[in-house]
Backbone bond lengths (Angstrom), bond angles and torsions (degrees), N, CA, C in turn:
res aa  C-N    CA-C-N  psi(-1)  N-CA   C-N-CA  omega(-1)  CA-C   N-CA-C  phi
1 M - - - 1.444 - - 1.532 110.18 -
2 I 1.320 116.80 -41.55 1.460 120.40 -178.34 1.527 110.87 -65.09
3 R 1.308 116.73 -42.44 1.463 120.59 -178.37 1.518 112.47 -68.26
4 E 1.319 117.75 -24.06 1.460 121.54 -178.50 1.528 112.84 -86.54
5 W 1.350 116.84 -11.75 1.456 120.31 -177.93 1.519 110.43 -68.36
6 K 1.311 115.41 141.52 1.470 122.62 176.84 1.529 107.69 -129.08
7 P 1.347 117.39 150.07 1.461 119.59 176.83 1.518 111.23 -53.15
8 G 1.301 116.20 135.14 1.449 122.13 179.99 1.514 113.89 91.01
9 A 1.340 117.07 -9.43 1.465 120.05 179.47 1.529 109.45 -71.53
10 Q 1.305 115.08 153.09 1.456 120.98 179.41 1.529 109.83 -65.86
11 A 1.315 116.65 144.69 1.468 121.39 179.66 1.520 110.16 -65.63
12 A 1.315 115.23 141.22 1.463 120.73 177.52 1.524 108.83 -96.39
13 V 1.303 116.18 140.67 1.461 121.38 176.79 1.519 106.91 -112.66
14 V 1.325 115.68 122.83 1.462 120.44 -177.98 1.526 109.40 -129.02
15 E 1.314 115.19 156.63 1.453 120.78 177.17 1.529 108.96 -80.09
16 V 1.315 115.68 140.26 1.459 120.49 176.39 1.522 107.51 -84.73
17 P 1.337 117.71 117.45 1.464 118.42 179.79 1.533 110.33 -68.19
18 A 1.299 115.70 142.60 1.464 121.00 -179.81 1.522 110.03 -69.06
19 N 1.338 116.37 140.05 1.458 118.71 174.93 1.532 109.24 -86.96
20 H 1.320 116.73 178.57 1.461 122.00 -174.02 1.542 111.93 -58.47
21 N 1.323 117.12 -47.05 1.470 120.52 -178.20 1.529 112.12 -63.70
22 E 1.308 116.08 -41.03 1.462 119.94 179.04 1.526 110.96 -64.08
23 K 1.324 117.00 -41.84 1.465 120.17 178.49 1.524 111.57 -60.49
24 I 1.329 116.38 -44.33 1.470 120.34 -179.85 1.522 110.65 -62.55
25 L 1.317 116.82 -44.93 1.464 120.21 -179.93 1.526 111.59 -64.11
26 R 1.309 117.77 -38.72 1.468 120.12 179.14 1.528 110.87 -69.18
27 R 1.322 117.46 -35.22 1.473 119.72 174.87 1.523 110.54 -64.67
28 A 1.324 116.79 -42.36 1.462 120.48 178.28 1.526 110.41 -63.18
29 A 1.325 116.96 -40.11 1.462 121.00 -179.69 1.524 111.83 -65.65
30 A 1.319 117.11 -26.27 1.465 121.07 -179.81 1.528 112.45 -86.27
31 N 1.333 117.23 -7.02 1.464 121.67 -177.47 1.523 109.96 -79.67
32 A 1.318 116.60 114.56 1.473 122.07 -177.52 1.523 112.81 -68.55
33 L 1.330 117.99 -12.09 1.466 120.42 178.87 1.526 112.43 -72.57
34 F 1.349 116.67 -23.81 1.460 120.94 177.54 1.528 110.33 -81.83
35 D 1.329 116.03 150.57 1.466 119.00 177.87 1.532 109.60 -72.86
36 V 1.309 115.48 166.20 1.469 121.70 -175.05 1.525 111.44 -59.33
37 T 1.323 117.17 -41.62 1.463 120.40 -178.13 1.522 111.12 -62.02
38 S 1.320 117.23 -42.77 1.462 121.47 179.17 1.519 110.91 -65.78
39 R 1.323 116.50 -39.84 1.458 120.53 179.90 1.521 111.40 -66.36
40 V 1.336 116.06 -40.25 1.472 119.99 177.83 1.524 110.12 -66.29
41 A 1.336 117.15 -40.29 1.466 120.57 178.89 1.521 110.98 -63.49
42 A 1.323 117.36 -42.35 1.471 120.86 178.73 1.529 110.64 -63.70
43 T 1.326 116.67 -41.68 1.465 120.39 177.93 1.525 110.75 -63.76
44 D 1.326 116.59 -42.15 1.461 121.27 179.32 1.531 111.08 -62.73
45 M 1.325 117.05 -42.45 1.468 120.32 178.38 1.528 110.60 -64.77
46 A 1.333 117.38 -41.79 1.470 120.85 178.54 1.531 110.48 -62.80
47 N 1.335 116.36 -42.48 1.469 120.11 178.29 1.520 110.77 -64.49
48 S 1.315 117.13 -38.07 1.459 121.43 179.37 1.530 110.90 -64.36
49 I 1.335 116.35 -42.85 1.466 120.63 176.75 1.518 110.34 -59.58
50 R 1.324 116.19 -47.16 1.470 120.69 -179.66 1.534 110.63 -61.94
51 N 1.327 116.82 -46.43 1.467 120.32 -178.76 1.520 111.64 -62.80
52 N 1.338 117.11 -39.62 1.468 120.16 177.81 1.522 111.21 -63.65
53 R 1.330 117.06 -40.62 1.457 120.68 178.97 1.528 110.66 -65.76
54 I 1.323 117.21 -40.49 1.469 121.24 178.71 1.522 110.23 -66.06
55 D 1.338 117.17 -44.36 1.465 120.71 178.65 1.526 111.14 -61.07
56 H 1.332 116.50 -42.49 1.461 120.61 179.63 1.530 110.37 -62.98
57 T 1.310 116.52 -43.88 1.465 120.78 179.54 1.526 110.62 -64.70
58 S 1.329 116.98 -42.77 1.474 120.64 178.41 1.525 110.55 -61.11
59 H 1.329 116.31 -40.18 1.462 120.92 178.77 1.534 110.24 -63.30
60 E 1.331 117.17 -44.76 1.462 120.64 178.67 1.529 111.61 -63.50
61 I 1.323 116.46 -39.80 1.471 119.80 177.62 1.523 109.81 -62.20
62 G 1.348 116.80 -41.71 1.458 120.75 178.27 1.517 112.29 -60.85
63 I 1.333 116.12 -41.81 1.464 120.37 178.26 1.526 109.72 -65.90
64 F 1.315 116.72 -46.45 1.464 121.04 -179.04 1.523 110.45 -61.93
65 Y 1.329 116.22 -42.70 1.469 120.68 -179.18 1.523 110.58 -65.39
66 K 1.340 116.15 -41.70 1.458 120.20 -177.40 1.527 111.84 -70.56
67 D 1.331 116.35 -48.41 1.461 120.87 -173.14 1.530 113.05 -90.75
68 G 1.308 117.48 -22.33 1.456 120.17 -177.23 1.520 111.23 75.69
69 Y 1.279 115.36 -176.79 1.455 121.24 -179.46 1.511 106.97 -130.05
70 G 1.326 115.68 109.52 1.469 119.05 -176.53 1.516 109.76 63.70
71 E 1.306 117.09 -126.32 1.462 121.07 179.38 1.522 112.18 -94.19
72 T 1.339 116.68 -0.52 1.468 120.11 -177.83 1.524 109.27 -95.93
73 P 1.329 116.96 118.42 1.484 118.39 178.68 1.528 111.63 -68.76
C-alpha cells in the first residue's frame, strides 16, 4: 500500500494490528476467572499500548510528511 501511494492520493485508513503484549492483555481481560477490576485494568493497559503505538506512528508520519524523504516530498 505504501509503495503504491502517489502525491495527491486519498489517505488510506488501516487497522493497527495488535502487538504481542496487547494480545496477552486482551486475552487476560476476556478471562472470566479474573475479577472485574483486574479485567478493566488489563483492558486499560492494552488500550494504552495501542494508543501509544498510534501516537508514535502519527508522529513519524508528521515528520516524514514535513521533511520528506530524500528529494521526494
